[in-house]
C-alpha positions in Angstrom: 10.2 -21.5 5.8 10.6 -23.3 2.3 12.3 -22.8 -0.8 7.9 -22.9 -2.3 7.5 -20.1 0.9 10.8 -17.6 0.0 9.3 -18.2 -3.8 5.8 -17.3 -3.3 6.7 -14.0 -1.2 9.0 -13.1 -3.7 6.3 -13.2 -6.3 3.5 -11.4 -3.8 6.9 -8.6 -4.0 6.9 -8.6 -7.6 2.9 -8.2 -8.8 2.9 -5.8 -5.7 6.1 -3.7 -6.9 4.9 -4.2 -10.6 1.1 -2.5 -9.2 3.0 0.6 -9.3 3.5 0.5 -12.6 -0.6 -1.0 -13.7 -1.3 2.8 -11.5 -0.1 4.4 -13.8 -0.8 3.3 -16.7 -4.4 3.9 -14.6 -4.8 6.9 -13.9 -3.0 8.6 -18.1 -6.9 6.5 -18.7 -8.8 7.0 -16.0 -9.5 9.8 -13.6 -7.6 9.1 -9.9 -10.8 9.3 -7.5 -12.7 7.2 -9.9 -9.8 5.2 -11.0 -10.1 4.4 -7.2 -13.4 3.7 -6.6 -13.6 1.5 -9.9 -10.5 -0.4 -8.3 -12.5 -1.3 -5.2 -15.6 -1.6 -7.0 -15.2 -4.3 -9.5 -14.3 -6.7 -6.4 -17.1 -5.6 -3.9 -19.8 -6.3 -5.7 -18.7 -10.0 -6.2 -17.9 -9.8 -2.2 -21.3 -8.9 -1.2 -22.9 -11.4 -3.3 -21.0 -14.4 -2.7 -18.9 -13.7 0.5 -20.3 -14.1 4.1 -19.2 -11.1 5.6 -16.3 -12.0 8.4 -17.9 -12.3 12.4 -15.8 -9.0 13.5 -17.5 -5.7 14.8 -18.8 -3.6 12.0 -16.5 -0.5 13.1 -12.9 -2.1 13.3 -14.4 -3.2 9.6 -15.9 0.4 9.0 -11.5 1.7 10.0 -10.4 -1.3 7.9 -11.4 -0.1 5.2 -11.4 3.5 5.2 -7.7 3.8 6.3 -6.7 1.5 4.0 -8.7 1.2 1.7 -10.2 5.0 1.0 -7.1 7.4 2.7 -4.2 5.1 1.0 -5.8 5.2 -2.4 -7.8 8.2 -2.1 -4.1 10.3 -1.7 -1.5 7.5 -3.8 -3.6 8.0 -6.7 -3.9 11.7 -5.6 -0.1 12.1 -4.9 0.7 10.4 -8.8 -1.4 12.2 -10.6 0.6 15.0 -9.2 3.4 14.1 -10.7 4.9 11.4 -8.3 7.4 9.6 -9.9 6.1 5.6 -9.8 9.2 3.9 -7.8 9.3 6.8 -5.6 5.8 5.9 -4.6 6.5 2.8 -3.9 9.2 3.6 -1.5 7.4 6.7 0.6 4.0 4.8 0.9 6.4 2.4 3.2 6.1 4.9 5.9 3.0 3.2 6.5 5.3 0.9 8.7 6.5 3.9 10.9 2.7 5.2 11.1 1.9 1.8 12.3 4.3 2.1 15.2 3.0 5.5 16.5 -0.7 5.3 16.5 -0.1 1.7 18.3 1.2 3.9 20.6 -0.4 6.4 20.3 -4.3 5.1 20.2 -3.4 1.8 21.7 -0.3 2.2 24.5 1.5 -0.4 22.5 5.0 -0.3 24.3 8.3 1.3 21.6 10.7 -0.5 22.1 14.3 1.6 21.5 15.1 0.2 18.8 11.6 0.4 17.8 12.3 4.2 18.0 15.7 4.0 16.6 14.2 2.6 13.4 11.7 4.9 13.1 14.1 8.5 13.7 16.1 6.9 11.0 12.8 5.8 8.4 12.0 9.7 9.1 15.6 10.9 8.6 15.3 9.6 5.4 11.9 10.7 4.2 13.5 14.1 4.8 16.0 12.9 2.6 13.6 12.6 0.5 11.6 15.7 0.3 14.4 17.9 0.7 15.5 16.1 -3.4 12.1 16.4 -4.1 11.4 20.3 -3.0 14.7 21.4 -4.8 14.5 19.4 -8.0 10.2 19.2 -8.2 7.1 19.9 -5.7 6.9 18.6 -2.5 2.7 18.7 -2.9 3.4 14.5 -4.1 5.7 13.8 -1.7 3.4 15.0 1.4 0.5 13.6 -0.4 2.2 10.1 -0.1 2.8 10.5 3.1 -0.9 11.1 4.1 -1.5 8.3 1.8 1.3 6.7 4.6 -0.6 7.5 7.5 -4.4 6.5 6.0 -2.3 2.8 5.3 -1.6 3.4 9.2 -4.5 3.3 10.4 -5.9 0.9 8.1 -3.4 -1.8 10.1 -4.6 -0.1 13.4 -8.4 -1.8 12.0 -7.5 -4.7 11.2 -5.4 -5.7 13.8 -8.4 -4.2 16.2 -10.9 -6.3 14.4 -9.1 -9.9 15.5 -10.7 -11.8 12.7 -9.9 -15.9 12.6 -10.8 -15.4 8.5 -8.3 -12.7 7.3 -8.8 -13.1 4.0 -12.6 -12.6 4.3 -11.4 -9.1 6.5 -9.8 -7.9 3.7 -12.5 -9.0 0.6 -15.2 -6.8 3.1 -12.6 -3.7 3.3 -13.5 -2.9 -0.3 -16.9 -3.1 0.4 -15.7 0.5 2.3 -13.5 2.8 -0.1 -16.3 3.1 -3.6 -19.0 5.0 -2.4 -16.6 7.9 -0.2 -14.5 7.5 -3.3 -17.1 8.2 -6.0 -18.2 11.3 -4.3 -14.4 12.8 -4.2 -15.0 12.2 -7.5 -18.2 13.9 -8.2 -17.2 16.9 -6.6 -13.6 17.3 -7.4 -13.9 15.5 -11.4 -17.0 16.7 -11.6 -20.0 14.3 -11.8 -19.6 12.1 -15.1 -16.2 12.5 -16.0 -15.0 9.5 -14.3 -18.6 7.2 -16.5 -17.4 8.9 -19.9 -13.8 7.0 -18.8 -15.1 4.0 -18.5 -17.0 4.1 -21.8 -14.1 5.6 -24.0 -11.5 2.7 -22.1 -13.5 0.2 -24.3 -12.1 1.6 -27.6 -9.4 1.3 -29.6 -6.8 3.5 -27.4 -8.1 2.9 -23.6 -7.5 -0.5 -23.5 -4.9 -0.6 -21.1 -7.0 1.8 -19.1 -8.7 -1.8 -18.6 -5.9 -4.4 -18.8 -4.1 -2.2 -16.1 -7.4 -2.5 -13.8 -7.0 -6.0 -14.3 -4.1 -5.6 -13.0 -4.6 -4.1 -10.5 -7.8 -6.2 -9.2 -6.8 -10.1 -10.0 -3.4 -9.9 -9.7 -1.6 -7.5 -7.3 -5.4 -7.8 -4.9 -6.8 -10.6 -5.3 -3.6 -13.0 -6.0 -1.2 -10.7 -4.0 -3.0 -10.4 -1.1 -4.2 -13.8 -0.8 -0.6 -15.7 -1.5 0.1 -13.4 1.8 -2.4 -14.4 3.9 -1.6 -18.2 3.2 2.5 -17.0 4.0 1.6 -15.1 7.4 -0.4 -18.4 8.4 2.0 -20.9 7.5 4.8 -19.3 8.9 5.8 -16.6 11.3 4.9 -12.9 10.7 8.0 -11.5 11.7 9.9 -14.2 8.7 6.7 -13.2 6.2 7.1 -9.3 6.8 10.5 -8.2 5.3 9.2 -9.8 2.0 7.0 -6.4 1.7 10.4 -4.6 2.1 11.2 -5.7 -1.1 8.1 -3.8 -3.3 9.8 -0.4 -3.8 12.8 -2.1 -5.1 10.4 -3.7 -7.7 8.3 -0.7 -8.3 12.0 1.9 -8.8 13.5 -0.9 -11.0 10.1 -1.7 -13.0 9.8 2.6 -12.8 13.2 1.9 -14.3 12.8 0.0 -17.4 9.7 0.2 -18.3 8.9 3.5 -18.2 12.7 5.6 -17.8 12.0 7.1 -14.6 15.9 7.9 -13.5 15.3 8.4 -9.9 18.4 10.8 -8.1 21.3 10.2 -5.8 19.5 11.6 -2.8 16.3 10.4 -3.7 17.5 6.3 -4.0 19.9 7.3 -0.3 16.5 8.6 1.2 14.5 5.6 0.2 17.4 3.0 1.0 17.7 5.0 4.6 14.1 4.5 4.9 13.6 0.6 3.9 16.9 0.8 6.9 14.9 2.0 9.1 11.7 0.3 8.8 13.7 -3.3 9.2 15.8 -2.0 11.5 12.8 -1.3 13.6 11.0 -4.9 12.7 13.7 -6.7 14.8 12.7 -7.6 18.2 15.6 -9.0 20.4 14.7 -12.5 21.9 15.8 -13.7 25.6 19.7 -14.5 25.9 20.5 -17.8 23.5 17.4 -17.0 21.5 17.4 -16.2 17.5 16.4 -13.3 16.7 13.8 -12.2 15.5 11.4 -9.3 13.3 8.2 -9.1 13.7 5.5 -8.2 11.2 5.7 -5.4 8.5 2.2 -3.7 8.1 1.1 -5.0 4.9 
């Protein structure tokens, strides 16, 4: 990997880590399910009009969009609206990595190595530490919702993998077409059919502009630029070399939440976070034949 690509990898980690701060700001102005719908709708409309649909089976595109787009962000936004700390959310969402390995083994009959199994066990232990800490210092529900978001991301990863698209950027863009309608349905049922639209109207007022800035950040730097750069890195480098940069996302998320939001995670939460990341990283390492250099498997992104 060249120095330029390393800098691009760090840039993506920063963009995605700060994305959690933008989500927090957006949730202060929009209901969570409506905000999730809006986040994808502003991308989906120009995609349908101007981007050719990738040549992949529709069922895998729907699975990708429903898991990665709808389930992940419905649960994540609900968790953060229910009190999940911003930095901790960026960390617990990394549960998608072990979830993906487990689902791949169960549903796709993929082989799980002993190293992967150990990594999963370590990551799960870290999540238990975080859950124990939250149960004793706050409510456990936001952690459970964030874990369900990670599970939704894992199902999306399976759809992405099964689609086997030759144009991953097009596939990512067309994935955004799937979540808006079910997310708007959730918003109408649980938030009221007009609540989100009133919030959107109010966002154009003097007090609502931070919500629009947050939405713009999530759509352009975090989604379009971040995912675009990631696709470029994946196309130019081995997946295992690029994947570890995704583990820097919670580091940026926790640091950003501490600097800008004043969030101070507990010692147990930080220990649990280190254990989770260590388990995810250790589970990605793949042994090569003797004499070869160990590499890393790709983390789900």
